[in-house]
Legacy VTK file of the C-alpha trace (Angstrom):
# vtk DataFile Version 3.0
C-alpha trace
ASCII
DATASET POLYDATA
POINTS 101 float
0.000 0.000 0.000
1.285 3.439 -0.842
0.671 6.497 1.313
0.553 10.167 0.534
3.702 11.743 1.993
1.746 14.075 4.256
0.300 11.148 6.264
3.658 9.728 7.272
5.165 13.204 7.552
2.466 14.335 10.007
3.223 11.319 12.217
6.982 11.938 11.964
6.532 15.623 12.878
4.534 14.708 15.986
7.056 12.006 16.910
10.007 14.397 16.644
8.552 17.075 18.955
9.991 17.277 22.466
6.650 17.276 24.248
3.761 14.815 24.475
1.964 14.176 21.205
-0.990 11.960 20.375
-2.370 11.090 16.971
-5.873 9.824 16.344
-6.120 7.718 13.206
-9.639 7.028 11.972
-11.486 6.256 8.788
-13.518 3.691 6.920
-12.442 0.109 7.174
-9.892 -1.363 4.760
-8.229 1.934 3.785
-4.812 1.222 5.339
-4.865 2.694 8.873
-3.053 -0.275 10.417
-0.584 -0.483 7.533
0.175 3.229 7.890
0.877 2.809 11.607
3.012 -0.298 11.103
5.065 1.506 8.450
5.485 4.521 10.728
6.603 2.296 13.632
9.386 0.613 11.656
12.725 1.325 13.304
11.135 2.974 16.356
10.711 1.529 19.818
6.938 1.565 20.193
4.143 -0.146 21.994
1.773 -1.266 19.280
-1.377 -2.856 20.646
-4.274 -4.219 18.673
-7.399 -4.731 20.751
-9.494 -7.854 20.347
-13.239 -8.367 20.527
-13.517 -9.212 24.224
-14.123 -7.435 27.512
-12.480 -4.127 28.385
-10.787 -5.819 31.355
-9.206 -8.463 29.108
-7.987 -5.823 26.622
-6.477 -3.777 29.453
-4.662 -6.882 30.704
-3.377 -7.697 27.200
-2.325 -4.077 26.700
-0.329 -4.150 29.946
1.444 -7.337 28.888
2.142 -5.909 25.429
3.587 -2.712 26.958
5.707 -4.719 29.392
6.960 -6.901 26.552
7.979 -3.821 24.531
9.427 -1.689 27.330
10.841 -4.216 29.807
11.197 -7.629 28.119
13.719 -8.773 30.734
10.890 -8.950 33.292
8.933 -11.299 31.047
11.981 -13.509 30.485
12.456 -13.721 34.255
8.849 -14.658 34.932
8.181 -16.947 31.972
11.627 -18.006 30.815
10.696 -17.263 27.187
10.527 -14.258 24.925
7.017 -14.533 23.474
5.074 -11.476 22.333
1.718 -11.067 24.032
-0.035 -8.997 21.362
-2.967 -10.696 19.703
-3.335 -10.508 15.912
-7.165 -10.522 15.870
-8.034 -6.851 15.640
-10.883 -4.422 15.796
-8.927 -1.265 16.715
-5.294 -0.234 16.616
-3.670 2.098 19.099
-0.151 3.485 19.331
0.161 4.332 22.960
3.719 5.324 23.768
6.913 6.267 22.003
10.337 5.674 23.510
13.233 7.495 21.858
LINES 1 102
101 0 1 2 3 4 5 6 7 8 9 10 11 12 13 14 15 16 17 18 19 20 21 22 23 24 25 26 27 28 29 30 31 32 33 34 35 36 37 38 39 40 41 42 43 44 45 46 47 48 49 50 51 52 53 54 55 56 57 58 59 60 61 62 63 64 65 66 67 68 69 70 71 72 73 74 75 76 77 78 79 80 81 82 83 84 85 86 87 88 89 90 91 92 93 94 95 96 97 98 99 100
């Protein structure tokens, strides 16, 4: 999928600012929102969480595990002895929640 330069550029501009930034990505289904975010995240340390169709409590738990896996994987290795990502591929929404430079 090919993106108009302004879409990626707007995300890059927000990412490169020294203060907190948040981007809301919305639109009709099947127009490339997730692909745009995945392309933007390449080469950056990010927490990329895709919610699943379940309870809010379960999604919050999965999000916490995904964030821990991205930001402190050594804790997961200690507790589980393996390095397995927790993020679930079945999606209804995509959220970029935190950038670490």
